[in-house]
C-alpha positions in Angstrom: 16.3 -12.9 9.8 13.1 -10.9 9.4 9.7 -12.6 9.4 7.8 -13.2 6.3 4.3 -14.4 5.4 3.4 -18.1 5.4 4.1 -19.6 2.1 6.5 -16.9 1.0 10.2 -16.8 0.8 12.5 -13.7 0.7 14.8 -13.0 -2.2 17.6 -10.5 -2.3 19.6 -9.6 -5.4 21.6 -6.8 -7.0 20.2 -4.7 -9.9 21.8 -1.9 -11.8 20.6 1.5 -10.8 19.2 2.4 -14.2 17.3 -0.9 -14.4 16.0 -0.3 -10.9 14.8 3.2 -11.8 13.0 1.9 -14.8 11.4 -0.9 -12.8 10.2 1.5 -10.2 8.6 3.7 -12.9 7.0 0.7 -14.6 5.6 -0.6 -11.2 4.2 2.8 -10.3 2.6 3.1 -13.8 1.0 -0.3 -13.2 -0.2 0.8 -9.8 1.9 -1.8 -8.0 4.7 -1.9 -5.5 8.0 -2.8 -6.9 7.9 -6.2 -5.1 4.4 -7.0 -6.6 5.5 -5.9 -10.1 8.7 -8.1 -10.0 6.7 -11.0 -8.6 4.2 -10.7 -11.4 7.0 -10.8 -14.0 8.5 -13.9 -12.4 5.1 -15.6 -12.2 4.3 -14.8 -15.8 7.7 -16.2 -16.9 7.2 -19.5 -15.2 3.5 -19.8 -16.0 2.1 -19.4 -12.4 -1.0 -17.4 -11.8 -0.4 -14.5 -9.4 -2.7 -11.7 -8.5 -0.8 -8.8 -6.9 -2.3 -6.9 -4.1 -3.5 -3.3 -4.7 -1.1 -0.5 -3.9 -1.9 1.3 -0.7 -3.9 0.5 2.3 -7.4 -1.1 1.9 -10.2 1.3 2.5 -11.3 1.5 6.1 -14.8 0.5 7.0 -17.0 3.5 7.8 -17.5 4.4 11.4 -20.8 3.1 12.8 -23.4 5.8 13.4 -23.3 7.3 16.9 -25.9 6.0 19.3 -29.1 8.0 19.3 -29.6 10.2 22.3 -32.7 9.6 24.3 -34.5 12.7 25.4 -35.0 13.4 29.1 -38.2 12.4 30.6 -40.4 15.3 31.6 -39.8 16.9 35.0 -42.6 17.1 37.4 
């Protein structure tokens, strides 16, 4: 069995192809993954607050500036 996050359970179910296609389109329009969109619907139905994660990877932190070069000391 694949691993899952702490406090989460996995759920598998069958869905008609046309419903799945419509669900994917609705999730994309909402900017969510299909999993997040379905979880939001379920949470709303049972009255539980759920904030879905944003679609895509979080923005990377900018690279730190390169170290400043020190000039050579004068030659004698």
